[in-house]
N, C-alpha and C positions, 0 to 999 in steps of 0.2 A: 539496433544497438545504438547507433549514433543519435537517435532521437531522445534517449533517456537522459534526463537531467539528474545531477546529484541530488536535487531537492525532491525528486520522485522517490529516491532511495531513502534519504534522511527526511522523511515526510510521509504523509502530510502532517502539518501542525493541526491537531484535531482534538475534538471531544471524544473521550473513550466511550466504550471499552474495547472496540475491535476495529482495526484498519480495514479489514475486508467486509465485516458484517455491519459496521456502523458508517465509517467514512466512505467505503466503496458503495454501500447501498445508497447512501445519500447522493453520491455522484451519479448513480444510475438514474435516480429520480430527477436530479438537476438537469441531466441531458434530455430526458423526456419532456420536462417543462419547457426547455429551450426550443423544442420542436413544435410546441403549441402555437397556433395562430391567434388565440385569444385566451382569456383567463380560464383555468380549469374550474368546472363546477363540481365534478365528482371524480373519484379515482378508485380503482380496484387494484390491489397488489396481490398477485398470485405467486406464492413462494415455493421454491423447489429445493430438494436435497438438503444441504446443510442449513440453508436459510429457513427451510420449513421446520427443522428440528429445534433450532436454538434462537429463533428471532426475538423472543421476549428477553432472554437473558443477555443478548448482545445489543439490545436497543435498536435492532434492525427496523422494527416498526416505527419507532420515533424518528429514526434517521430518514427512512423513506418519505415519511410525511414531511419532515423538515426540508428535504430536497424539493418537494412539491411546493413548499411555502417560500422557496428561494433562499434558504439559509445556506451558509458555507460550512465547511467541516469543523471550523473552530468556533462556531456560533453557539453560545451557551443556551440560547433559546431552544435548541434541539430537545433538551430535557422536557420542555413544556409544549411539544408539538401538538399533542392531542387537544389541549386547551386552546391553543392559538388557532388551530384549524377550525374548531367549533366557533370561535369568535369571528373568524373570517367567512364562515358559511361554506367551507369546503367539506363536502361529504366524502367519506372514505370507508373502505372495507378491506380486510385481509383474508384471503382465501389460501388454505393450506393444501397444496397439490401433492406433496409427498415426494417420493424418490423416483428418479428417472436417470439411469446410468448414461443415457445418451446426451444428457445436458451437463453443463459445467456445474461443479458442486455448489457454487454460489450464484444461483440464477433467480431472477425475478421478472415476471411479466407485469407490465404497467398499462392498464387500460384507462384512458382518460376521456371524459366527456366534457367538452368546453362549453362555456356559457352561450355560445352561438349554436350549440347542437352538434358541432363537428366532433368526430371521434378520432382517437389516435391510439394505436397499440404499439408498445415498444418492449423488446426483451433486452434486459441488461445482464451482464455478467461481471461480478467483482473478482478481479484476478489476484488480489493480495496487495498489501501495502497501499491501498487506496486507489489502485489503477483499475480502470473499468473498460469494458468493450460492449458495443452494441452488436447483437447478433441477429436481430429481427426487427423490422419496422413494418407495421400493417400486414403481417403475415408473410412478408418476403424476407428471405434469409440474406443478411448482410454481414460484413466483417469490418467494423469501424473502431479503430483505436484512438483516433484523434491526433495522429502523429503529423498530419498535414492539415492545412486549411481545407475544410471539407464542406461541400455543398450537396444537399440531397434534393434531387429534382423528381417530382411526380409528373408523369406524362402518359399519354395514350401510346400504345404500341402500334405506331403507324409509320410508313415509309417516310424518311426524311427527318424524323424527330431528332435523332442523334446528331445528324449533320447540322441542324439549326442550333442545337444546344452548344455544340463545339464551336461553331462560328461566332456565336454570341460571346462566349468567353474569350476566344482568340482576339476579337475586336478590342478587348480591354487590355490586351498584352499580357495576360496572365498565363503562365505555363502550367499545363496539366501534367502532373506527375503520374497519376494512375486514374483509370476510369473503369467502372464496372456497371453493367446494366443488368437488372433483374426484372423478370416479368412473371405475373401470376398465370397468364395464359396468352396464347397467340391472339393479337388484336385487342387484348384487354388493357389493364393498367400495367405500366412499367415504371421502374424506379432506377434512376441513374445516380451513382455516387461519384462525384468529382473530387479528387484529392489534388490540391494545387500547391505550388511552392509559395505563393503569396495570396493574401486574402483579397478576394474580389471586392470591388466597390459596391455599396448598396445599390447604386444605379444599375449595375450588372444583374443583381438579383431581381430587381424590378423589371428589367428588360427580359430576363429569362421567363418570369411569371407571365409576361404578355404574349409569349410565343403561342401560336395556335394549338399545338399539341399539349402544352404544359398546363397543369392544374395548380402547381405550387413549386416554389424554389426556396429552400430554407438553408441557412448556414447551420452546421452542426458543430457545437463546441463541447468537447469532452473535458470536463473539469479535471485539472491535475495533469493533463497531457501537455507536455512542453514541446515546442517546435523550434528548431534552430533558426536563428535570425542573424547569426554572425557570418563566419566564413562558410562557403559552400562545402568545403572539406576541411579537415583538420589534421595536422601531423601527430595529434595525440589520441587518435582513435585506437581502440583495442577491443577484441572480442573474446579474449581468453587470458588466463593468467600468464601463459607463456609469452603472448604478445605484449602484455603489460610489463613484464620483466625486461623484454627487449627494448621497450621505450625508455624505461628507467636507466638502462645501461647506455643507450644512445644519447640521452639528454643529461646524463649524470644527475638524475633527480630521484627523489623518493617517490613512493606510490602516491602519497598525498599531493606531492608537487605535480605529478603527471595529471592526476584527476582535476586539480585546480586549473591547470593550463587547458585541459580539455573543455572544462566548463566555460572558461573565458573565451575560448575560440569559437564555441558553438552558440552560446546564448548571450545576447547583448544586454545583460542585466548586471547590477552591482552584486556579484556573487559573494564578495567579502561581507557585504552588509547582510545578505541572506544567511550566510553561515554564522555570523555573529548573532543573528536572531535565533537560529537553531540552538546554539550553545546557551543563549539566555533562557529559552524555554526549557531546555534540558536541566539547567541548573535549578530553575524555579520548581519544576515538577519533581525533582529529586530531593527537595528539601521541605516542601510544604507539609507533607504528611508526617515528617519527623517533628516539626514544630506544632502542627495542629492536626492530629489524626482524626479521621472520620470513618464511620462504618461504611462499608461498600454497599452498593444497591442490593446485592443478594445476601449480605450479612455474613459472608464467609471470612472476609478479612477486614482489617482495620486496627491500627495501632502496633502492628508488628515492627515496622521500621523504627518507631520511637522506642519500643522496648529494646531493640537491638542496639540502638544508639546509647541508651542509658546503661547498657551492660558492656560498654566499650572498654571499661577498665577492669573487667573480670579476668580470671585466669584463662578462661576459654578464649577470650579475645586476644590475650597475650600470646597464647599458643598459635592462633591463626595468623596474627599480625595486623597491625593497624590499617595499612592501605587496603588489604582485602576486606577487613571488617567494614571499613568506610564504603567501599565499592558495593558490597552486598547490601548494606543499609540503604544506600541511595537507590539501588536497583529495586528493592522492595518498596521504597517510598513511591517510586514512579508507578508501580503497579497499583498501589492504593489510590493514587491520584487518578489513574486510568479507570479504576473500578467505581469511582464516585462520579464518573462522567466529567472529570476535570480535563484541562488542556494539557496534552502531552505531544511529544514528537514520536511518530512511528518510525522505528529505526531497527529493522525495516518494517516491522508491524507493531500494532498496539499491544498484542499479546506478548511480545518480546522487547517492549520499549524500554525496559529498565537496564538491560545488559550493557549497551554501548555507553550511555551517559554515566552509569555507575562506574564502569572501568575507566573511561577517559577522564572524567572530572576528578575522581579519587586519586588516580595515578599521577595526573599532572600536578595536583596539590602536593602529593607526597614527594614528588621529584622537584618541587619548587619552580615549575614551569608556568609561563604566562598563558593568556588566552590565545595568543597567536599559535603557540605550540599545540594547545588543545584543539584549535580549529584545524590545524594541519593534520592532526591525528584523525579528526572526523572526515576530512577529505579522503584519507587512506581507507577508513571504514567504508565510506561510500563506494569506493572503487571495488572493493570486495563484494559489497552488497549488490552492486549493479551486475557483476558477473554472475552471482547466484540468482538474481531476479530473471536474467535473460537466458541463462544456460541450465538452470534447475528450477527451483520454485521457492518462494518465501511465504506461501500461503498454507496454513494448517489444514484447510479443507482439501488441498491438493496433495500435500506431502507429509502431514502430521506435524508434531511439534519440532521434529528435527529440522523442518523447513523454516520454522520461526525462531525458537531459541537456539537451535543449531546454527542457523545463518547468522544470528546476532552475535553468538559467541565467536564465530569465525571472523566477523567484522571487527569485534572488540580485540581479539587476539592480535590481529594484524596492526591495529591502532596502537596497542600497547608496545609492540616491538618497535614501531616507529618512534613512540615517545622515549623509549629506552636507547635510541640511537642505532638500532639494528638496521641491517640492509634490507632492500626490497625482497630479496630471496628469502631471508629469514622471516619477514612479515608474512609472505604467502605460505611458507612452510608452517608457521604457527596457525594460520587459518585452516590449513589442511588437517593438522593435528586436532584442532577443535571440532571440525566436522566429523572426523573419524570417531571421536570420543562420544558424540551424541547421535551417531547414526542409528536410525530405527526408533527414535523417541516418538511416542504416539501423542496425539492430541485428544485429550479426554476431559474437557471442561465439566466439572461437577455442576449439575443444575443448568448446564448450557451457558455458564457465566465465565467471563474472563477474569477469574479470581483465584480459584483453587483447582488444580495444583499449579496454576500459572505463576503465581507470585514466588513460590519456592523454586520453581524451575528457572526463573530469572536469576535467582540467587546462585543456583548450580551453574547456570550459564556463565556468570561472572567468574566463579571458581575455575571453570573449565578454561576460560579465556586467559586467566592469570597463569594457570599451569601450562597451557599451550605456549604462551609467550616465553615462560621460563625455560621450557624444554628446548624451544627453538633457539633462544639466545645461548643455550649451553652447547649448541651444535648437534642436537639430536634431531634426526630427520623424521618426517612424517612417513607413514607406511606407503603412501602413494602421493604423487604431485597433486597440487590443488585442483587442477582441471579434472583429473580423474576422480578425486574425492567428490567434486560437485556433481559429476555424472552419476557416481554411485548413489548419492543422496537422491537424485531424481529417480533412479531405477527403484530404489527401496520405497520411496514415496508412492510409486505406482503399484507396488506390491501390497501396500497396507490396505486392509479391507475398509470399506466405508465406515464401519463402526469405530475405527481408530483414527478418523480424520475429521475432528471437530464437530461430530454429530451428537456427542454426549451419549452414545449408545454402547460404549465399551470402556475398557480400562477402569480407572478409579471412579469414573462417573457412574458405574453400575454396581459399585460395592455397597453392601447393606448399610454401612454407616454413612454413606453419602446422603446429604440432605436432599429430600425430594419434595419439600414443602415450601420452597422459596418462590414458586410461581415462575421459575426461569425456564422450565422445560415446556416444549410445545405439547 
């Protein structure tokens, strides 16, 4: 819990259309690339479960290749990965493995042959919101999230090997937080993963590589994983909504204030500058499609946000109200930006990326509040999103659309209450109301694309957040406390069959009228 930064929740800043299937996939490949000892000559990607079913529509293939080319999540060259790989002479292949319930829903095996002839096999899992985990390296099961400075040591399974490795690191004065050793067979190859509080010097890696039993020592960097570099502990840590409310009361602070203080104490970066960048990208991504609409990659959406904006003076808009109309318009614009592989902020995921910016930007403008207030509301949204990321799930492949749009609506509802001057208790109550209203929402992308019904569901998520905030500010209590609502969402997500969790095998995706000619389905 203490390892997660605000900007893992409100992020990554990325090219659409999916935080798990695009940004997360790219980061799996980035991590594999970092483990190479020389340039890759060829790579085979084996796709499992949700990745196997919707990889074309989500741009997973382009993203994986982009990661192998060294691109980051917001690099617009991702769209042209196939062409660039051909120009660079990188051979590639995609194999579709199908379904395996024993594996994570978003799993990819990456087999690399380097130009030296050396081979490497890595299994990556995309956990949602752009976060990834390594679960296998060269056939050996591992569990690496990148929350610590990590070194991967390949060595022979002989007496004294571990002692020499530990002594080498100790000589540099680096503290080992965790150490795990895996072996393929007794006396064969073994792999030791060292997770350390501080990064070892390059000289230490070189010294490790020269040890008699060791064949290689490599630093593992998981893109997007942030490691605390400030205080060893913080007075602002919380693992539940109940603990968060306790901190708010203790420090006489809002939820956004506590989350801001937590970030400052854990991560020695200019967090205010980072949040200003998040707001800037949110504002741009929620206006571009209104001004200059483009058809999405799959052709399902494009121009809806502009049409809604042009109808803002209609009787219907008058009935709904200007702030809600503006919020919905902005939310739909973000999804159009996302579906054209434009730059957006996953908040907490790309598929739900319109809800939080739509609500926060429209409400702060309607209330006449400045950017500082909007950013403080985003800190509040991040606190709720972090709790849902760690105690439940924000990935559609794990928990359905309730985990994506439901989580985003909960984050936005809390942010709206804070913008309205409500108490921390009212903010979390609004988040619980929002979760309860969208409980059980399935993830059924038509054609395997993050377009329809995703765009309309972002609009509904905005309406849900507005209503939840209104109810909470009126003193109406949620059915259950926030922590229990999050737990319920996790349980419901586990009950949803595979067909209703981002595979495009159920729900609206299988209706006769749903387009099956876009090339998005595997």
